[in-house]
C-alpha positions in Angstrom: 84.1 108.3 123.9 80.3 108.9 123.9 79.9 111.1 120.8 79.8 110.7 117.1 82.6 113.3 116.7 84.9 112.6 113.8 88.5 111.8 114.8 90.9 112.1 111.9 93.9 109.9 111.3 97.1 110.2 109.2 96.7 109.5 105.5 100.2 108.2 105.4 99.6 104.8 106.9 99.2 101.3 105.5 98.3 98.0 107.1 100.9 95.6 108.3 101.4 92.8 110.8 103.9 91.1 113.0 104.6 87.3 113.0 102.2 86.7 115.8 99.5 87.9 113.4 98.6 91.2 115.2 97.5 93.9 112.8 99.3 97.2 113.0 99.4 100.5 111.1 102.8 101.3 109.5 103.8 104.8 108.7 105.3 105.6 105.3 109.0 105.5 104.8 110.6 108.6 103.4 110.9 106.8 100.0 107.2 105.9 100.0 106.3 109.5 101.0 108.5 110.9 98.2 106.9 108.6 95.6 103.4 109.8 96.2 102.0 112.1 93.5 98.9 113.2 95.5 97.6 113.0 99.1 94.4 111.4 97.7 96.2 108.8 95.6 95.1 105.2 96.6 97.6 103.5 98.9 98.6 99.9 98.1 98.5 98.0 101.4 99.5 94.4 102.2 96.9 94.1 104.9 93.5 95.5 105.8 91.9 96.1 109.2 89.1 93.7 109.9 85.6 94.7 109.0 86.6 97.9 107.3 86.6 97.1 103.6 84.6 97.3 100.5 84.7 94.7 97.8 82.6 93.8 94.7 79.9 91.4 96.0 80.4 88.9 93.2 84.2 88.8 93.7 83.7 88.3 97.5 81.4 85.3 96.7 83.7 83.9 94.0 86.7 84.0 96.3 85.0 82.3 99.2 83.4 85.0 101.4 84.3 84.8 105.1 85.8 81.6 106.5 82.8 80.0 108.2 85.1 78.2 110.7 86.4 81.4 112.2 84.6 82.5 115.4 83.1 85.9 116.2 85.9 88.2 115.1 89.7 88.5 115.0 92.0 87.2 112.3 89.5 87.5 109.4 91.5 90.4 108.1 94.5 88.2 107.6 92.5 85.5 105.9 90.9 88.0 103.5 94.1 89.9 102.8 96.2 86.8 102.1 93.4 85.3 99.9 93.0 88.6 98.0 96.7 88.7 97.1 97.0 85.0 96.3 93.9 85.1 94.1 95.2 88.0 92.0 93.6 90.9 93.7 95.1 93.9 95.4 94.3 95.9 98.5 94.1 99.7 98.6 93.4 102.4 101.1 91.5 105.3 99.7 92.7 108.3 101.8 89.7 110.5 101.1 87.1 107.9 102.2 85.7 108.1 105.7 84.6 105.1 107.8 83.0 105.4 111.2 83.1 102.8 113.9 81.1 102.8 117.1 82.7 100.9 119.9 80.4 99.3 122.5 81.1 99.3 126.2 80.9 95.5 126.2 80.5 92.8 123.6 77.0 91.6 122.9 78.2 88.0 122.2 80.4 85.4 123.9 83.8 84.4 122.7 84.2 80.6 122.8 87.0 80.0 125.4 87.5 83.8 125.8 88.7 86.5 123.5 92.4 85.5 123.4 91.6 81.8 122.6 89.2 82.8 119.8 91.8 85.2 118.3 94.4 82.4 118.5 92.1 79.9 116.8 91.3 82.3 114.0 94.9 83.5 113.4 96.1 79.8 113.4 93.5 79.1 110.7 94.8 81.9 108.6 98.4 80.8 109.1 97.7 77.1 108.3 95.6 77.8 105.3 97.5 80.7 103.6 101.0 81.0 104.9 102.6 77.8 103.8 106.2 77.6 105.2 105.9 81.1 106.6 103.5 79.7 109.3 106.7 78.6 111.1 107.3 82.3 111.9 103.8 82.4 113.4 104.5 79.4 115.6 107.8 80.8 116.7 106.0 84.0 117.8 103.0 82.1 119.2 104.2 78.7 120.4 101.0 78.3 122.5 99.1 78.0 119.2 100.7 74.6 118.4 98.3 71.8 119.1 95.3 74.1 119.5 92.1 73.4 117.7 91.4 75.5 114.6 88.3 73.7 113.3 88.1 71.6 110.2 90.9 72.3 107.6 89.8 74.5 104.8 90.3 72.4 101.6 88.2 74.9 99.7 91.5 76.9 99.2 92.3 74.5 96.4 89.0 75.3 94.7 89.5 79.0 95.1 93.0 79.0 93.7 
């Protein structure tokens, strides 16, 4: 796509993920659809897409900002989503808001070890820091992540919580 044309999306989606920590959009169930009072009502979501969120600056700083041990991009949405829920916050999609994203033909930066290795490192960090015993599901889905480097462990979680 080489234009700035607006491409709409369904307003009946919320963020989700699978156990290998891949983000996905989940459609509403019939029960969720029936429960909605208005098409512009905020949608509670367990997960956000990376880089597409708004947060009070002070809250972002107080809860730890971005994990500085994650490389480039990929996985930060898991870390921020898990942290938000576990620190008493909530995530909402505002259906009447509009966000634009311009995709480049190629990345202007280098992924250490390649895109897949960077993503694995980052998602492993999110699993290790925030998922407690549920991280076993992550390792079942991504056995190649076992034994991989994830940078220094984030003990700051204890301070945030």
